[in-house]
C-alpha positions as CSV (number, residue, x, y, z in Angstrom):
1,X,106.0,0.4,113.7
2,X,103.5,-0.5,111.1
3,X,105.3,1.5,108.4
4,X,108.7,0.1,109.2
5,X,110.3,-2.3,106.7
6,X,111.8,-5.3,108.5
7,X,115.3,-6.0,107.3
8,X,116.5,-8.7,109.7
9,X,115.6,-10.3,113.0
10,X,117.7,-12.0,115.7
11,X,116.7,-13.3,119.1
12,X,117.5,-10.1,120.9
13,X,117.0,-7.4,118.3
14,X,115.3,-6.6,115.0
15,X,116.5,-4.2,112.3
16,X,114.1,-2.0,110.4
17,X,114.2,0.7,107.7
18,X,112.1,3.8,108.2
19,X,112.7,6.1,105.3
20,X,116.3,7.3,105.6
21,X,116.9,5.7,109.0
22,X,118.0,2.3,110.1
23,X,116.1,1.5,113.3
24,X,117.6,-1.3,115.5
25,X,115.0,-2.3,118.2
26,X,116.1,-4.4,121.1
27,X,114.1,-7.1,123.0
28,X,112.5,-5.9,126.3
29,X,114.8,-8.1,128.3
30,X,118.0,-6.8,126.6
31,X,119.9,-4.7,129.2
32,X,119.7,-1.0,128.6
33,X,123.4,-0.7,129.4
34,X,124.2,-2.8,126.4
35,X,122.0,-0.6,124.1
36,X,123.7,2.6,125.4
37,X,127.1,1.1,125.1
38,X,126.6,0.0,121.5
39,X,125.5,3.5,120.6
40,X,128.5,5.0,122.4
41,X,130.9,2.7,120.5
42,X,129.4,3.7,117.2
43,X,129.7,7.4,118.2
44,X,133.4,6.9,119.2
45,X,134.4,5.4,115.8
46,X,132.4,8.0,114.0
47,X,134.4,10.6,115.8
48,X,137.6,8.8,114.8
49,X,136.7,9.6,111.1
50,X,135.8,6.1,110.0
51,X,133.0,5.5,107.4
52,X,130.2,4.5,109.6
53,X,126.4,5.3,109.6
54,X,125.7,8.6,111.4
55,X,124.2,8.0,114.8
56,X,120.9,9.9,115.1
57,X,119.4,9.1,118.5
58,X,118.7,6.5,121.1
59,X,115.1,6.3,122.4
60,X,112.2,4.0,123.3
61,X,109.8,2.9,120.6
62,X,106.6,1.2,121.9
63,X,108.3,0.6,125.2
64,X,111.5,-1.0,123.6
65,X,114.9,0.6,123.4
66,X,116.1,1.5,119.9
67,X,119.1,2.9,118.2
68,X,118.4,5.1,115.1
69,X,121.1,5.7,112.6
70,X,121.5,6.7,109.0
71,X,120.3,4.0,106.6
72,X,123.0,2.9,104.1
73,X,121.6,1.8,100.8
74,X,123.8,-0.5,98.8
75,X,125.2,-4.0,98.6
76,X,127.2,-5.7,101.3
77,X,130.5,-7.3,100.4
78,X,128.8,-10.6,101.2
79,X,126.2,-9.9,98.5
80,X,128.9,-8.8,96.1
81,X,130.9,-12.0,96.7
82,X,127.8,-14.2,96.2
83,X,127.0,-12.4,92.9
84,X,130.5,-12.5,91.5
85,X,132.5,-15.4,93.0
86,X,135.1,-15.1,90.2
87,X,135.9,-11.7,91.6
88,X,136.7,-13.0,95.1
89,X,140.4,-12.0,95.0
90,X,139.7,-8.4,93.9
91,X,136.8,-7.9,96.3
92,X,138.6,-9.4,99.3
93,X,141.7,-7.2,98.4
94,X,139.4,-4.2,98.7
95,X,137.8,-5.6,101.9
96,X,141.2,-6.2,103.6
97,X,142.4,-2.7,102.6
98,X,139.3,-1.3,104.4
99,X,140.0,-3.3,107.5
100,X,143.6,-2.0,107.5
101,X,142.3,1.5,107.2
102,X,140.2,0.8,110.4
103,X,143.3,-0.4,112.1
104,X,145.1,2.7,111.1
105,X,142.8,4.9,113.2
106,X,142.8,5.5,117.0
107,X,140.0,6.0,119.5
108,X,141.5,6.2,123.0
109,X,138.1,6.0,124.8
110,X,137.2,2.6,123.3
111,X,137.4,-0.3,125.7
112,X,140.7,-2.1,125.9
113,X,140.7,-5.3,123.8
114,X,142.9,-7.2,126.3
115,X,140.7,-6.5,129.3
116,X,137.6,-7.6,127.3
117,X,139.3,-10.8,126.2
118,X,140.5,-11.6,129.7
119,X,137.1,-11.1,131.2
120,X,135.3,-13.2,128.5
121,X,137.8,-16.1,128.8
122,X,137.1,-16.1,132.6
123,X,133.4,-16.4,131.7
124,X,133.9,-19.0,128.9
125,X,132.9,-22.1,130.9
126,X,136.2,-23.8,129.9
127,X,138.0,-25.9,132.4
128,X,140.5,-24.1,134.7
129,X,143.6,-25.5,133.0
130,X,142.5,-24.3,129.5
131,X,141.5,-20.9,130.9
132,X,144.9,-20.5,132.6
133,X,146.7,-21.4,129.4
134,X,144.6,-18.9,127.4
135,X,145.2,-16.1,130.0
136,X,149.0,-16.8,129.9
137,X,149.1,-16.6,126.1
138,X,147.1,-13.4,126.0
139,X,149.3,-11.8,128.6
140,X,152.3,-12.5,126.4
141,X,150.8,-11.0,123.3
142,X,151.8,-7.4,122.3
143,X,149.5,-4.6,123.4
144,X,148.4,-2.2,120.6
145,X,146.0,0.7,120.5
146,X,144.4,0.2,117.0
147,X,140.7,0.4,116.4
148,X,139.4,-3.2,116.1
149,X,135.9,-3.9,114.8
150,X,135.5,-7.3,116.5
151,X,133.2,-8.7,113.8
152,X,134.7,-7.5,110.5
153,X,133.0,-9.8,108.0
154,X,131.7,-9.1,104.5
155,X,128.1,-8.7,105.7
156,X,129.1,-5.8,107.8
157,X,130.6,-3.7,105.0
158,X,128.2,-2.0,102.5
159,X,129.2,-0.3,99.3
160,X,126.9,2.7,99.0
161,X,124.5,2.7,96.0
162,X,125.7,4.9,93.2
163,X,129.2,5.4,94.6
164,X,132.4,3.8,95.5
165,X,132.4,4.6,99.3
166,X,132.2,1.7,101.6
167,X,130.4,2.0,105.0
168,X,131.1,-0.3,108.0
169,X,128.2,-1.2,110.2
170,X,127.6,-3.1,113.5
171,X,130.2,-1.7,115.9
172,X,128.8,-3.5,119.1
173,X,132.1,-5.4,119.6
174,X,134.6,-2.5,118.9
175,X,137.7,-2.1,121.1
176,X,141.2,-0.7,120.9
177,X,143.9,-3.4,120.7
178,X,145.8,-5.7,118.5
179,X,144.9,-5.8,114.7
180,X,146.0,-9.5,114.4
181,X,143.4,-10.4,117.0
182,X,140.8,-8.6,115.0
183,X,141.9,-10.6,111.9
184,X,141.6,-13.8,113.9
185,X,138.0,-12.9,114.9
186,X,137.2,-12.4,111.2
187,X,138.7,-15.8,110.3
188,X,136.7,-17.5,113.0
189,X,133.5,-15.8,111.9
190,X,134.1,-16.8,108.3
191,X,134.9,-20.4,109.2
192,X,131.8,-20.7,111.4
193,X,129.8,-19.6,108.4
194,X,131.4,-22.3,106.3
195,X,133.2,-19.8,104.0
196,X,136.3,-22.0,103.6
197,X,137.5,-20.5,100.3
198,X,136.8,-17.0,101.4
199,X,138.6,-17.3,104.7
200,X,141.7,-18.7,103.1
201,X,141.9,-15.9,100.5
202,X,141.1,-13.4,103.2
203,X,143.9,-14.6,105.5
204,X,146.5,-14.7,102.8
205,X,145.6,-11.2,101.6
206,X,145.5,-9.8,105.2
207,X,149.0,-11.2,105.9
208,X,150.4,-9.9,102.6
209,X,148.9,-6.4,103.0
210,X,149.8,-6.0,106.6
211,X,153.2,-7.8,106.4
212,X,152.0,-10.1,109.2
213,X,153.0,-13.8,109.6
214,X,150.1,-16.2,109.2
215,X,151.4,-18.0,112.3
216,X,151.0,-14.8,114.4
217,X,147.3,-14.4,113.4
218,X,146.7,-18.1,114.1
219,X,148.3,-17.7,117.5
220,X,145.4,-15.5,118.4
221,X,142.7,-18.0,117.3
222,X,142.5,-19.9,120.6
223,X,142.3,-16.7,122.6
224,X,139.6,-15.2,120.5
225,X,137.7,-18.5,120.4
226,X,137.9,-18.9,124.2
227,X,136.5,-15.4,124.6
228,X,133.7,-16.1,122.1
229,X,132.5,-18.9,124.3
230,X,131.3,-16.4,126.9
231,X,128.3,-15.5,124.8
232,X,128.2,-18.3,122.3
233,X,124.9,-20.1,121.5
234,X,124.7,-23.7,122.6
235,X,125.0,-24.9,119.0
236,X,128.2,-22.8,118.5
237,X,130.1,-24.0,121.6
238,X,131.6,-27.1,120.0
239,X,132.9,-25.0,117.1
240,X,134.7,-22.5,119.3
241,X,135.9,-25.1,121.8
242,X,137.7,-27.0,119.0
243,X,140.0,-23.9,118.6
244,X,140.8,-23.5,122.2
245,X,143.5,-26.1,122.4
246,X,146.9,-24.3,122.2
247,X,148.9,-25.1,119.1
């Protein structure tokens, strides 16, 4: 890997560039089932016709599992927002339109969002009463079959260099389900990152473009936050727990 360019590093994985490929290399202790599942999710959404990096292969590199995909050169929406804060409204309008295009697609073999949320709430570590209340609320929410990214934030959308086509990356949390739950996940991620102005503009634009009541998106926040606790880092638990009280 001496010729690979390191792009980012997290506790369980590192992302490199090797020519025209993005190479995501996972830590040795990361379950192989998780690696294969992430590659499968990316393949499913690619088959659905969404603008995603083309999956090339899954293999071992120096004894560690890796996913090799098309490298997308360009600026993320996060970088564009940072470079032109006065253009926030226009950029987020474009960002929301892309998310709605995702929600307009179907991929019947993606995992069911409801099942995933139910399982993660059970694993959240919350007290039994709160878990029960979250399960009851989730059971009462409408079931949809829309493609949901699960982590649709500005850093996961790249505008290709020299063109106007956007590409969506990092599909590890993809599911089929309710679009408002996906929007709630975006809101939580932005708030956790301290993007207060961005999240308020995003939520307003999402509700306007999708003709969705803000209250309905906010009704999903405790459910999504409770599920997020299942895999949250210790320093993130207080943030998510604060959203789990039903409003």
